[in-house]
C-alpha positions in Angstrom: 1.1 -12.8 11.2 3.9 -10.3 11.3 5.3 -11.6 8.0 7.9 -9.3 6.3 6.2 -7.1 3.7 8.2 -6.5 0.5 7.3 -4.2 -2.4 8.3 -4.3 -6.0 9.1 -1.1 -7.9 5.6 -0.8 -9.4 4.0 -0.9 -5.9 6.6 1.7 -4.6 5.6 4.0 -7.5 1.9 3.5 -6.6 2.6 4.3 -2.9 4.7 7.3 -3.7 2.0 8.7 -6.1 -0.7 8.1 -3.4 1.3 9.8 -0.6 2.3 12.7 -2.9 -1.3 13.3 -4.1 -3.2 12.7 -0.8 -0.6 13.6 1.9 -1.9 10.7 3.9 0.4 8.2 5.6 0.3 4.7 4.1 0.8 1.5 5.9 0.6 -0.9 3.0 -0.5 -1.3 -0.7 -1.5 -4.5 -2.4 -3.7 -5.9 -5.1 -7.0 -7.5 -4.1 -7.9 -9.2 -7.4 -8.4 -6.3 -9.9 -8.5 -3.6 -7.2 -5.5 -1.7 -5.9 -5.9 -1.4 -2.1 -4.2 1.4 -0.2 -4.1 0.7 3.6 -3.8 4.1 5.4 -2.7 4.7 8.9 -5.4 5.3 11.6 -6.9 8.8 11.3 -5.7 9.4 7.7 -8.9 8.3 5.9 -10.2 11.9 5.5 -6.9 13.0 3.9 -6.8 9.9 1.7 -10.3 10.4 0.3 -10.1 14.1 -0.2 -13.1 16.4 -0.5 -16.0 14.6 -2.2 -13.7 11.6 -2.8 -11.7 13.7 -5.3 -8.4 11.9 -4.5 -9.9 8.5 -5.4 -11.3 9.7 -8.7 -8.0 11.4 -9.6 -6.0 8.3 -8.7 -8.3 5.9 -10.6 -8.0 8.1 -13.7 -4.2 8.4 -13.4 -3.7 4.7 -12.7 -6.5 3.5 -15.0 -7.7 0.9 -12.4 -10.2 0.6 -9.5 -8.9 1.7 -6.1 -10.0 0.9 -2.5 -8.8 2.8 0.5 -9.0 1.1 3.9 -8.1 2.6 7.3 -5.9 0.3 9.3 -6.8 -0.4 12.9 -4.7 -2.1 15.5 -8.0 -3.8 16.6 -8.6 -7.0 14.5 -12.4 -6.7 14.5 -12.3 -3.0 13.6 -9.9 -3.7 10.8 -12.2 -6.3 9.3 -15.1 -4.0 9.6 -13.1 -1.2 7.9 -12.1 -3.6 5.1 -15.6 -4.7 4.4 -17.0 -1.2 4.3 -19.3 0.0 2.7 -21.0 -3.4 3.4 -23.1 -3.3 6.6 -22.3 -5.7 9.4 -24.7 -6.3 12.3 -22.3 -8.0 14.6 -18.6 -9.1 14.6 -17.1 -11.1 17.4 -14.1 -13.3 18.1 -13.7 -16.7 19.7 -10.0 -17.2 20.0 -8.6 -17.0 16.5 -12.0 -17.5 14.9 -13.9 -14.4 13.8 -17.7 -14.6 13.3 -19.4 -11.9 11.2 -23.2 -11.5 11.2 -24.6 -9.9 8.1 -28.0 -8.1 7.9 -29.4 -10.0 5.0 -28.5 -12.8 2.5 -27.4 -10.4 -0.2 -24.8 -8.8 2.1 -23.6 -12.2 3.4 -23.3 -13.4 -0.2 -21.1 -10.4 -1.1 -18.9 -11.0 1.9 -18.5 -14.7 1.2 -18.3 -14.5 -2.6 -18.5 -17.2 -5.3 -17.0 -20.4 -3.9 -16.1 -18.4 -0.7 -13.3 -16.6 -2.6 -14.0 -13.2 -1.0 -13.9 -14.8 2.4 -10.7 -16.7 1.9 -9.1 -13.6 0.4 -10.2 -11.5 3.4 -8.6 -14.2 5.7 -5.4 -13.9 3.7 -5.3 -10.1 4.0 -6.2 -10.1 7.7 -3.6 -12.7 8.5 -0.9 -10.4 7.2 -1.4 -8.2 10.2 -3.2 -10.3 12.8 -3.2 -13.9 14.1 -6.4 -15.5 12.6 -7.5 -19.0 11.9 -10.8 -18.5 10.1 -13.6 -16.0 9.4 -17.2 -17.2 9.3 -20.3 -15.4 8.1 -23.6 -16.3 9.8 
């Protein structure tokens, strides 16, 4: 938590292009496996997406890669919910540094967890950049 974030020149170019095109304020930018994730400041999601998601489509075409835009929230549970969107979550609660997510069905739970729990561990790594977290469980 609270670790220093550094960017290489490639990331800075991506961030500059994103902010120039969308006029949305960025908090962070990173790769989540093959996807390029742009973390926008709270309230900037509408600007970032553009009308009919035009900005995402334009950026994907320009960068020739898949893009995900996530709205940051200072609330840990809301941030996790935002990151997992469009997946539906029935309930999310915290017990200390443990976060428990309840999914609506086995397919959604499987998508959250991923093969060999790689999606879940990856989510933990991303969330731990901004919040103190021990583990995320899906029930």
